[in-house]
N, C-alpha and C positions, 0 to 999 in steps of 0.2 A: 530542458525543453519538453521532455517526455512527461514530467510532473505537471507542467502547465496544461498539456493536452489532456491528460487524465482528469485534472481538476475541471477543465471546461466541459469535458464529456459528462462528468458526474453532475454538474450543475444543469446541463442541458436536459438530462434525463429526469430531473425532478419535476413533478407535475406543478403547474402554476396554481397558486392559491387564489380562490375567488372571494375577494373581500366584498362585502355588500352591506348596505344599510338595512336597518329594521324599521318597520312601520306598524302602527296599530290604528284600527278604526273601530267604531262602535255604532250600532243601530238598534232600534226597537224591533222585536220580532213581530209585533202586531197580532199575536195570537191571544187566546183568552188569558194567558198568564202575563202577557206584556213584559217579557224578560228583556234584558239588555244583552245583545249578542256582540261579542268582541271578536274581531278578526285580526290576527297578527301574521305578518308576512315579511319576507326579505325582498330586497331589490330583485327584479326579475320575476316577481309574483310567486316565489317559492314559499309555501306555508311554514310558519314557525311551529313545527310539530313538537308536542310535549314540552313546550316552553313554560317557565314559571310565571304565573299571573298573580299579581298582588293588587287588590282593589282597596283603596282607602275611601271611607265615607267622610265627607267634609261637612261638619255641622258647626255653625257659628264660627267659621274660620279655623276650626280645629280638625286636623286629620287624625283618624284612627283606622287601624287595619280592620277591614270588614270581611274580606275573603282572601285566602291564599290557596291556590290550586294550580293545575296544569291545563294547557290547551289540549285539544284532541289532535289526532293525526293530521288534520287539515288546517290546524292553526286557529280553530274556533273555540270559544268558551262563552257560555250563557250564564247569567246570574239574575236573580230576582232583586230588584231595588229594595233597599231598606225603607220601611214606612216613614214618610215625611222627610226623607233625605233626597235632595235633588242634585247634589253636586258630588262628583266622584273623581278621584285621581287613579288612573289605571296605568300600571307598570308591567311590561312583559319583558322577560329576560331569558336568553338562551345562548349558550356557547360564547359568552363575552359580548353579545349584542344586547342592547336595551332600547326599547321604544316606550315612550311615555305620552300620555294624553290626559287632559282634563275634560270631563264631560258634565255639562249642565243640562239636566233633563227638563227643567222648567222652561228655559229659553230655547232649548234645542241646539245650543252652541257647543262646539268641541274645539279644543286647541291642542295641537300636537307639538311637542317640543322637538327641535331639530336633532337632538342626540349629540353624543360626544365623539363621534367617529371622525377619523382623519379624512379630509377632502381627497377626491380622486387625484388631483394634480400632485398633492403632497405624497400620496402613496406611490405614484409612478416615480417621482424623484427619489424617494427612499429605496425603491427597488433597484434603480440604476446605481445608487450609492452603494448598496449591498454588493451588487455584481462587481463594481469597480474595486471595492475593498477585497473581494475574493481574488480578483486578478492581481492586485497589488501584493497580496500575500504569496501568490504563486510566483510572481516575478522575483520577490525577495528570496524565496526558497530556491529557485533556479539559479539566481546569481550567487548565492552562498555555496551551492553545490558545485558551480563552475569554478569558484575561487579555490575550493578544496582540491579539485582535480589538477589545478595549475601549480 
């Protein structure tokens, strides 16, 4: 019984993990350079600081890497569009999170892919399953210890 209490106290002291989705958006700066500004952030509006940015230029349906760099401390990155290229695929990655979008400068349209992260309901169920598994191991341990004492 003491082992179960110790195990439960240890799991209660572990800080909860804050899982969240990643997002990316892009807009024209509107200055004399007319750069494209990318903003990458997590759910809760937390910036994706120092995230890896990969920009693909799409010409005649063929993607080729145009730029690979990092966002700044606020999750922003600016780039100058390639001459006569109007379509880009933008991928931002950091700590296992990935946000992706397609940007068409000619039409002004952008499409953001939903990402590959687990939905909130599934994450909650997985968390409860994890805790039940720990409780099960603690019960087995306690039962075996009690059998040895008898």
